Residue, then its C-alpha position, 0 to 999 in steps of 0.5 A: x208267126x200267124x197261128x191257124x186254129x181249128x175247132x174240131x169234134x171229139x170225132x175227128x180224133x183219128x184225123x189229129x193222129x194222121x195229121x201227127x204223124x205226118x208232122x212227126x215225120x216232117x221234124x216237127x214238134x207238138x204239144x198236147x194238152x189234157x186238163x187232167x193229169x190221170x183218170x177221174x172218176x167225177x170227170x169225164x175229161x182226157x186225162x194227160x198220163x193215159x193220152x201219152x200212152x195211147x199216143x205212144x201206141x197209135x205212133x210208135x215211130x215218135x217220141x211221146x213224153x210227158x209233163x205235168x205238175x204233180x212230177x218232181x222239179x228235176x223231172x219236169x226239167x228233164x222232160x223240158x229239155x229233152x223237148x227243147x233239144x228235139x229228142x221228143x216229138x210230142x209233149x203230152x202235158x197238162x197247162x203247166x206249159x201256158x206261160x215261160x215255155x219258148x220252143x221255137x221248133x213247136x209248130x203244133x199244139x192239140x188241146x183236148x177238151x178244149x171246151x173246158x178252158x177260158x179264153x185267155x188260157x186258151x190264147x195262152x197255150x195257143x201262144x206256145x206255137x208260132x215261135x220259130x217263124x214256120x207255119x203252126x197250127x192248133x187243134x181245139x177239139x171239144x165234146x161242146x154240143x155245136x151252138x153252146x156256149x163253150x162251142x161259141x167261144x171256141x169259135x171267137x179263138x180259132x176266129x182271131x188272134x187278137x188278143x184285144x178282141x178275146x177280151x172283148x168276147x170274154x167280156x161279152x160272155x162272162x159279164x162285168x162282175x160286180x164291183 
């Protein structure tokens, strides 16, 4: 199913959380992707552990769980089993869900600090939703200034679902490299 992809500024976070509350009420499942596991003194980026706690506070009627690569294999498996079984409404994760995850009922994805990811990675992440035949969406939340190269990359992802177009745009942005 085509995934409606929208780029939003950090200032629209409250709107996204309101949308998620409605989606949870409709029994839709959501991925929320963050670039870091925990806060960093060096990077001003969103951490999955902190986001999980904030979403639990802001959406008390939702079941919110955490998944990241620093968890043990047993912890990761348990988090994924709960999400697949529909016991978890919102799975806050790092990019560990980028490949090999197929949850048909997951119909929404939020990617925070989306300007920090490459085009192919964003395309792979977005591909985790829209698998169950229901209307699906992806929100790319970014701190990138309008008109910047990062914002232009996000516009490419929002504008097409075609992997070949995305690869061509990536080539144009990054160049062919050296042989």
